N, C-alpha and C positions, 0 to 999 in steps of 0.2 A: 773418655766418657765415663761419668760416674756410674758405678754399678748400683742396681737396686738393693736396698736393705731389706731386712726381713719383713717389715710392715709394708713396704712398697710392693712386695710380692704377694701380700695378702695373708701372710702367716700370722695367725691370731695369738700373738704373745699377749699375756694379760697385763693389766696395769696401765695407768695414765702416765705418759712421758712428758718431759719438759719440752721447750721449744725446739731444741736441737737433737733431742734424744741422745744426749752425750754427757760426759763428765763436765763439760763446760756449762751445763745448765745450772750447776752450783755457782751462785754469784761470786765473782772474783777469780775463779779458776781460769788459768790460761794454759794452753797446750801448744807445743811446737815440735817440729820434726826436722831432722836431717836424714835424707835417704841417698844411699850411694849404690848405683847399679852400673857396673863397668865390666866389660870383657865377656868373652865366651870361650868355650873349649875346656880341655882338661886343666886341672888346677896346677899352678906353679906358685908355691908358697912365697908370699911377698909381692906377687904380681897379679894374682886374681885367678878366676873371676871374682868380682866383689859384688855381693848382694847383702848389704847390711845397713845399719843406721843407728840413730839415737832418737828416742822420744823423751821430751822434757815436759814435766807437769809442774806448774807454779801454783800451789794451793791458794796463795794470797796475791797472785799477780806480781808485778814488778814494783813493789813498794820500796820506799827509800830505807826503811828500817825493818830489821828482823823482829818478828813476833812469834811466840809459841804457836805451833800448829798441833792441836791436841790429836792424839793418835793411839791406835792399838794395832798389834801385830799378831799374826798367826801363821804357823807353818804346818800344813797338812802333811807334806813330805819334803824333807830338807835337802834334797840333792840339787842345790842351787844356792844363789847368793842374793842377799839384800843387805847392804851396809847400813849402819846407823841404828839398827833395831835393838841393840843392847840398851841404848839410852831410851828408846821408845818404851821398852819393857820396864825400865826402872823409873823413868821420870814422867812418862805419859805424853811426851811431845817431841817434835823435831823442829828445826829452824830453817831447813834448806828446801830447795827444789827437789823433785824426784826425777831421776833419769833412768831410763830402761834401755839396754843395749844388748850386745851379744856377750857370751861368757868370757871371752878373752879380752874384752875391752872395759871391764869394770874399773881397772886401775886408772886408765887415762880419763875415763868419765868422772871418777872421783877427783882426780887432780884438777881437771878443767872446771868442774862445778865449784870446787873450793876457790879457784881463781875468780870465777864469776861472782861468788858471794863476797869476796874481799873487795872487789871493785864496786859491786852494787851497794854494799853496806859499808862503804869506806869509812865514814865517820865513826860508826860503832867499832869497827875493827881497829881504828887508829887510837881511839880514846879509851877503850876497855880491853881487858885481857880476855878476849873471846877466842873461841876455837870453832872450826867448821867440821861438822860430821855429816856430810851429805848422804842422802838416801839414794843408793845406786843399786839397781836390780838387773838381772840378766836371764836370758834363755839361750840355748845352743842353736846356732844356725850353720854348723859345719857341713851339713849335707848339701846346702845350696850356696855356701859362701866360703871363701878362703879365710876361714876364721883364724888359722895359725899365722896368717900374714899381718894380723893386727892393723887393719886399714883405718880404723877409727882414730882420728887425730884430735888434738885439743880444739882446733878450729871447728870441727864438726859438732862437738858438744856445745861450744859457745854459740854457734849458729842456731842450734835447736833451742837453746835457752832464750836467745835474743828474739827469735821468730815467734815465740809463744804468744798466743792471742786467744780471745774468747771466740764464740761462734761455732759453726759447724766444724766437725773434726774428721779429717781424712782417715780411711780405714784400709785394711788389707796390706798390700806391699808397701808400707810406709814406715819410716823411722826404725825403731828397734825391731819392729815386726817384719821388716823387708824379707828376710830369708827364713821365715818360720813355716812349719808344717803342722797341720792340725787334723787329727783323725785320718791321716794319710792323704788328705787333700792339702792344697796350698792354704796356709793359715796366715797369721799376722796380727795386726792391730784391730781391735774392735771396741765399740763403746755403746752405752745406752744409759737411760736415766729413768727415774720415777718421781712423781709428785705424791707426797703423803701429807695428810693433815695431822697436825699435832696441836692439841689444845685450841682447835678452831683456826689455826694458821697454816697456810700452805708452805711446805718446805721441799727441798730437792735432795735426792740421792742420785749420784752419778757414779758410773763405773767405767774404767778403761782396762782392757786386758791385752796382754801380749801372749797370744795363744799358739802353743808349740807342743801339743800333747795329744795322746790318744791313738788308739787303733781303729781301723775302719769299722770292724764288726761292732764296736761299742757305740758308734754314733747314733744318738737318739735325738730327734727334734720334735718337741711337743708330744712326747710319748710314742712317736712312730720310730720303729727300728730302721731308720734310713740306711745306715751303713750296711746292713745285711742285704738290702736291695740294690746296693751300688758296689759290688764286689770287685769290679775291674780295676786294674792298674794300682794295686797295693804296692807299697815300697818297703815296708818294715816287717821284720820277723818278730820283734818284740817292742813294747813301748819304750821310748828313750827320750821323750821330750820334757817340757816343763810349761808352766803357766804362771805369769805374774798377774795378780788382780789388785788394782788400786780402786778403793771405794772412797768417795768424797761426799760430804753432806754439809748443809748449813744448819742442821738440827743441833742444838746444844747438848753435848754429851760429855761425860767424864771418861777418862782413859780406859777404865775397866769396861765401860759400855762399848767403846770403840773396839776393844779387843773381841768382845762378844759379836759385834757386827762383822769384824774380819773373819771370824770363824764361819759365818754363814756363807762365805764365798765357796767353802767346800761343798755345801749343799747345792749352790748355784752351778758349779762346774759339773757336779754329779748328775744334774738333770740332762746334760748332753751325753752322758753315758760313761764317763771315766770313773774307775774305782780308785784312782790315784796310784799310778804305777810306781814300782820300786825305784826306777831310774829317773823319775820325774821330780823336778823341783816345783812344788805347788805352794806358792808363797804369797801371802795376802797382807795388805796394809789398808787400814781404814783411818780417815782423818776427818776432823770437823773444823770448819772455818769460824764457828761461833766462839763466843767468849774471848774476844780480842783483848789483849793486854800487853804490857811491855815485857821485855825479857826479864827473867828473875833477878838479874844483877841490878836492875833499875826499878824494881817493884818494892812496895812496902812489905812489912813483916806479915801482915794478914791479908788474904785475898779471898774473893768470892767468885763462885762460878755458878751459872745457871745450867740445869740439866733436867732431862726428862725422867720421870718415874720409871724405874725398871719394869714395872708391871704394865706399862703402856707400849712395850717394844714389839709386840707380835706383828702389827702391820708394817713396822720398819723392817723387821727381819724378812717378812714376805717380799717386800719391795726390793730388798737387796738381792735375794735369790732370783727374782724375776729379771732384774737388770743384768746380773752376772751371766745368766743363761743367754739372754738376748745378745749381749755383747759378744759372746763366743760365736754365735751363729752369724752375726753381722760381720765378724772378722772373716769367716769362711766365705760368705757371699760376696765380699768386696775383693777378695784376693784374686790374683792372676797367675796363670800357669808359669812355672819355671822349670829349668833343666838341672838335674843334679850334677855336682862335680865330684862327689865321693859316695858311691861309685859314679863314674862319669856317664852321662848320656841318657839317664832315665827321666821321664817327665813326672813332675809333681803337679797334677792337674788341679785347676780350680774346680770347685763343685759346679756341676751343670744345673743351672737354674730350672730349666724346663723339665729335666729328669726328676729333680727334687719335687717340683710342683705336681708331676704325674703321680709320684709316690704318695704325696700328702693327700691328693684327691682320692686315691685308692683307699685311704684310711678315713675319708670324710672329714679331714681337718680343714679343708678349704672348699669353696663352692666350685 
């Protein structure tokens, strides 16, 4: 049964959402998952238990040809990995899908995504001297998953890519978020979106997070210190997680503007209480599907791009912060309880919806 999301529970997050309240509200974006949940008991490296997966994001869907996806990158705290971002920082674009998985599966995800690209864009790779630099990101799931067993295989990554579609997006214990922990509750995958008006036209901003960060005492929802009111069953002595934030939009932007948008993810995750822990990889990527054009190797000497005046960005920044915050809370609300494997036998509980609502009523956040 699908769990209720933040708005379903009556939590008054600000802003107008798209149809799905998801990253897939950005036209053309497709998302797919592979989720692996196998085995119980103490960990045996290479055998399990396995609670992991892959999340695949295709910014332009499954088109026959590669086109630049304009982008900006920001790392609030760099204890993590996102491949391909050196070129994003230099050139302002990438060409690949985005895959998110666990820390020890970045390599196989990169390998498999390269294979998928060569197959998907076969004519371009056969006719041109092209190279693939996929964007692969990770967070650590070793508390709940046999991460050292490296259970993600090429077939799992390819399945996530091939299954990508538009429409509603699964949350919680799915894809790369399967084995993640957030504010010492069960965490995982979360998403949200906003509609913003630019020059009289409606555009979409969508967010997807892989939430694996934070200590219980930090957790704040809509300004309410929820974590301090839910002190039971903590599992961590110090913060040791990470969060990947992917922001997509159909608003035309230049790469420097997308980097500034990516920076706002830091404010978005801060609304739920994190200061950005030393051991956390807080890594953010923003992309725009506007300004479609051919790859540079096939383009003319002079190019033109449409973009929004920097002075008009305040409503965009506000919408990004709102959607990031809501995505984190949606991840918490959708997640389901799991048992730790290291150390063995502790419960990482899903946040209790009724207890959360009781606290929110106490602070007059809901009726």
